N, C-alpha and C positions, 0 to 999 in steps of 0.2 A: 792241386787237390782234386781228387776224383769226386764226382757227384754220387757215386754208388757207395753204399755202405760195405764194410768188410763182411765176409760170409758169417763170421761170428756175430757181428752186430745184427745182421739180418735175421739170423736164427733166434737170437734173444728177443728181438722185436716181435717176431712171429709167435714165439712161445708165450711171451707176456700178454700180447693182445688176445690170442686164442684162449688161453686159460682164463684170463680176466673176463672176457666176454662170455665164456661158458659159465663162469661163476655168476655173472649177471643174469643169464638165462635161467639158471637154477633158481635164483632168488625170485625172478619174475614168475616162474612156474608156481612157486609157493604163494605168491600174492594173487595171481590170477586163476589159480587152480586149473591151469592148462598143462598140456604135456608137450611143450616146445622142446625139441631135442637140443640140449645145450651145445654140443659141438657142431651141429649143423648151423645153429644160430650164430655161433662164434665164427665159423668159417665165412658165412655170408656177411656178417658185420665187418670182419677184418678185410674182406675183399672190397666191399663198398667203401669202407673207410680209406683203404689204400688208394682207390681211384679218386675219391674225393680229395685226399691229401695231395696227390699228384696234380690234380686240377688246380688246387689252391696254390701250390708252389709254382706251377708254370704259368698260370693265367691271372689269378687274382692278386697274389703277393707282389708281382712286379708293378702292378698299378699303384701300390702304396709306397714304393721305393723302400725296400727293407733295409738298405744300407743306412738310411737316415731314421729308421724306426727302431724302437726298443724291442727286445725279445718278448717282453710281456705283451706289447701291442701286436706283435706278429702272432703270438699264441691266441690272444683274444680275438684277433681278426678271423680266426678259423671257426669261431662259434657258429655262424650261420651254416657253414659247410657241414659241421658236425651235427647240428640239429636236423639238417636235411637227411644226412646219412642214417641217423637213428630213426627218423620218421619213416624212411623207406623200408628199413629192415623190420622195424616193429609193425609197420602197416602190413607187411607181407606175412610175418609169422603170427601176429596176434590179431591184427585187424583193428581199425579205429571204430567201427560201427558198434561192436558189442559192448565195449567199455571205454568210451573216448576219454574220460577223465583219467583213468588209470594209465592208458597208453600215452596221453599227453605228459603225465607226471613221469612215466618211464623214459620218454624222450629227453626230458630235462635232466633226470637223474643219470641216464646213460651218457649224456654229453659230459656231465661232471665226472662220471666214472672214467671216460676216455682221458680226461686231464689227469686224473689220479694215476692211471696206468702210464701216461707219458712222464709224470714226475718220477715214478719208480724206474722207468727206463733211463731217464736222465741221470739218476743216481748210479745205476748199473753201468752206464757208459763211462762214468768217471772213475769207478773203482775196479772194474774188471779189465784185465789186459786184452789187447786186440780188438777193442770196441771202437773201431774207426767209423764215425758217422759224421758226414759233412755238415749237417745242420743242427748238431747237438753240442 
C-alpha cells in the first residue's frame, strides 16, 4: 500500500480544508471585527496543519505504537499538535495581545473545527470512488 493519497483524495482533502478554514476565518472576522483575508488564512492554516500532521505521523505517532492503539486514541493524540498549529496561525493573523480571550477561544474552537472537517473527509473517502487514502 502506498503512503501517498490518490490525486482525487489529495484534491478533496485540500478543497475541504481550504474552504472549511476560509469559512472559519469569515466567522472569526465577524466576531473580532477584523479583516483577515479568509483564503489567505485558510492557505496558511492548511500549510501549517499539513506540516504538523506530517510531523505527528512521522515522529510522535510511532512513539505510541499505533498498531496497538485505537483510531480514536490516534485522533485524540493529535490534539496538542492541532492546538499548536491553530495558535501559530491565529497568533500571526489576529495576535494574542489585542484580545487574548477571544483568540484562546478561537484556538479551541478551531481545533474542534479541524476534527469536524476530518469527519466530513472520512465520510467522503468512504462514499466517493477513487478516494484512496492510506490512513483513513
